[in-house]
N, C-alpha and C positions, 0 to 999 in steps of 0.2 A: 861162597867167596865174598868177602867184604870189599866193596868198591869205594872209590874216592870221588867226591864231587869237588870241582874247582871252578873259579871264575877269573876273568880278567877284564879290566876296563882300560883300554888303550890310553896312554902308552905304558901303563904299569905292567908288571909281570903277573903271572898267575898266582892265585892264593887258594888255599883249601877252604871249603865251607866247614867250619868247626861246629860240633854239637849235633851232628846228624849221622845216622848209621844207614848205609845203603848196601843191601846184599844183592847178589845176582838174582835176577828175576823180579825184583821190586818194581813197582809202578811209581814213577817220579814225575812231578810236575814242576816246571820252572817258569817263573814270570820275571821279566825285567821291565822296569818302568823308568824312563828318562823324564825327570822332573824339569830338567833344563839341558842345554847342550853339554854341561859339565857336571851334572849331578844326577844320581839315580838310585834305584834300589833293586837288588836281586834277591828273589825269594825262591827257595827250593823247598818242596813239600814232598816227603815220602808218603805216598798214599797207602802204602802197604803196612806201615807201622805208625802212621799219624804223627811223624815228627816234622816240624817246620822250622826253618832258620831263614832270617832276613839279614842282609848286609847293605848298609848305606855306603854308596860309592861316590867318589869325587875325582875329577881329573883336571889337570892343568891344560889339557887339549880338548877342544870342542869336538863333540861327535859330529859326523857328517850327516847322519840320519838318512843315508841313501841306500843302505842294504841291510839284509838280515842273514844270519848264518845258523844252520843247524849242524853241529859238528860232533863227530867221534874222532878223537885223535890222541896221540901221546903228547906229552908236554915237556917243557924244560924245567929242570929242578936245579935250584941253586944258581947257576949261571947259564947263559945262553949256549954253552958248549956241553951241557949235561942233559941229553935227551933221555927221558924215561922210556924203557922198552914198552912197546905196545903189547898188551896181553890179548889172548884169545877171548874176546868179549861175546862170542856167539853172534847173536842178532840184536840190534837195537832198532826200535821202531819209534819214530817221532810221529805222533798222531795229533790231529786238531792243532797243527802248528801254524802260527800266523804272526805277523808283525804289522803294526800300523803306525803311521807317522802323524805329524801335526796336521797334514792335509786331509787325514781320514782315510786315505787309500790303504787297503789291506794287501799284504804280500804273503803268499804261501810258498812252500817248496816246489809246487807244481810249475814246471817250466824252468826251474833253476838250473844253473850249471853245476853238474855233479863232478866231484873231484875225489878219486879214490887214492888211498895211500899206496905208494910204491917205494920199496927200499931195496937197494942192490938188485934192481931189475926184477924184483918179485912183487906182484900186486897183493897187498895185505887186506884190502877191503873191496867190497862190491856194493855199490849204492844203486838203489832203484826208487823211482818216485811212486807214490801211492796217492789215492784221493785224499787230499788234505794233509799229506805228510810225506815221509821218506823212510825207507828201510835201509839199514847199513849192516852188512854181514862181514864177519871176519872170514877170510878165505884160507 
């Protein structure tokens, strides 16, 4: 199955990474670098097929720089009332996941607040911490 990678930089809506193919089971690396509170770069690398795409981002709102998120979710397409259905993605593992700020402090998913997706009182995901990462399963 071909998968879609997307990004968003608040307060803008989500956008697809163009020019990269991601298939189920591929190993993907994502790096986001904030050059300033309103500018940054997102780079996605498919380590399975050696494709790399970088996007320069800018925002009218400054980033708070106070948190990091590792997310598997459905997204809104077109307008905020059109949620794309969540597909059965199997298991996603975030490994070697970290974020660091200007202070140099490093944050990992260990000890993070885990939020599973629930729709119509049915739990769609199951999240669990791992050493240096997090595993998310479609239930």
